[in-house]
C-alpha positions in Angstrom: 238.8 -63.0 24.3 238.4 -65.7 26.9 235.2 -66.3 28.7 235.2 -66.0 32.5 232.6 -68.1 34.3 231.0 -66.1 37.1 229.7 -65.7 39.7 231.3 -68.1 42.1 228.9 -70.0 44.4 229.6 -70.6 48.1 229.8 -74.3 47.1 232.7 -73.6 44.8 235.7 -75.5 46.2 238.2 -73.1 47.8 241.1 -75.2 46.4 240.0 -74.4 42.9 240.8 -71.1 41.2 238.0 -69.1 39.7 237.1 -70.2 36.2 238.7 -68.1 33.5 241.7 -67.3 35.7 245.2 -68.5 34.8 245.6 -72.2 35.5 242.1 -72.7 36.9 241.5 -75.9 35.0 244.7 -77.5 36.5 243.5 -76.7 40.0 240.1 -78.1 39.2 241.6 -81.3 37.8 243.7 -81.7 40.9 240.7 -81.3 43.2 238.6 -83.7 41.1 241.4 -86.3 41.0 241.5 -86.1 44.8 237.9 -87.2 45.0 238.6 -90.5 43.1 240.3 -93.6 44.3 244.1 -93.3 43.8 244.1 -96.0 41.0 242.3 -93.6 38.7 245.3 -91.3 38.5 246.8 -93.9 36.1 244.1 -93.5 33.5 245.4 -90.9 31.1 242.0 -90.5 29.4 240.6 -89.1 32.6 243.6 -87.0 33.5 244.0 -85.4 30.1 240.3 -84.7 29.5 239.0 -82.7 32.5 235.4 -82.9 31.5 235.6 -86.7 31.6 237.3 -86.5 35.0 234.5 -84.3 36.3 231.9 -86.7 34.9 233.5 -89.6 36.6 233.9 -87.7 39.9 230.1 -87.0 39.7 229.5 -90.8 39.4 231.9 -91.5 42.3 230.3 -89.0 44.6 226.8 -90.2 43.7 227.8 -93.8 44.5 229.3 -92.7 47.8 226.1 -90.8 48.7 224.0 -93.9 48.0 226.3 -96.1 50.1 226.2 -93.7 53.1 222.4 -93.4 52.8 222.0 -97.2 53.0 224.4 -97.4 55.9 222.5 -94.6 57.7 219.1 -96.1 57.0 220.1 -99.6 58.1 222.2 -98.7 61.2 219.5 -99.1 63.8 218.3 -102.4 62.5 221.5 -104.1 61.5 224.2 -102.9 64.0 222.6 -104.4 67.1 222.6 -107.8 65.4 226.4 -107.3 65.0 226.7 -106.7 68.8 227.3 -103.0 68.5 226.3 -101.0 71.6 223.6 -98.3 71.5 226.2 -95.6 72.2 228.3 -96.7 69.3 225.3 -96.9 67.0 224.3 -93.4 67.8 227.8 -92.2 67.2 227.9 -94.1 63.9 224.6 -92.5 62.8 226.0 -89.0 63.6 229.1 -89.9 61.6 227.0 -91.0 58.6 224.8 -87.9 58.8 227.9 -85.7 58.8 229.5 -87.6 55.9 226.2 -87.3 53.9 226.3 -83.5 54.4 229.9 -83.3 53.2 229.3 -85.6 50.2 226.3 -83.4 49.2 228.5 -80.3 49.4 231.2 -82.0 47.3 228.5 -83.0 44.8 227.5 -79.4 44.4 231.1 -78.4 43.9 231.6 -81.1 41.3 228.5 -79.9 39.4 229.8 -76.3 39.5 233.2 -77.3 38.1 231.6 -79.5 35.5 229.4 -76.6 34.4 232.4 -74.3 34.2 234.5 -76.8 32.3 231.6 -77.3 29.9 231.3 -73.6 29.4 235.0 -73.5 28.4 234.5 -76.5 26.1 231.6 -74.6 24.4 233.9 -71.6 23.8 236.5 -73.9 22.2 233.9 -75.5 20.0 232.6 -72.2 18.8 236.1 -71.0 18.0 236.9 -74.1 16.0 233.8 -73.9 13.8 
């Protein structure tokens, strides 16, 4: 009997089928791969082992969150020295704030998928022992 991971959170990516449903891991892997730079598609270790792909996606998103936070926190001090107008600085700050919200939402989705993949791995481990 297969285990179905429920309930789905509002942060569950709409592009990913519900855990336990047919082919859900394939849709999860596709979504996770899309979060990484294209060059990672060539690493078979990541593409064959979805839990590793999810782990790396977590690192990637965490890195992006840190980068956007730094950019947001330093915009008012550094952008004027580059000759950027106040109007563009304010627009840039809004852009970074929006991106930070989106990245945080993606991070929550990656964590949910990682948990679901891990639950599936636990089931496989129990069956093999």
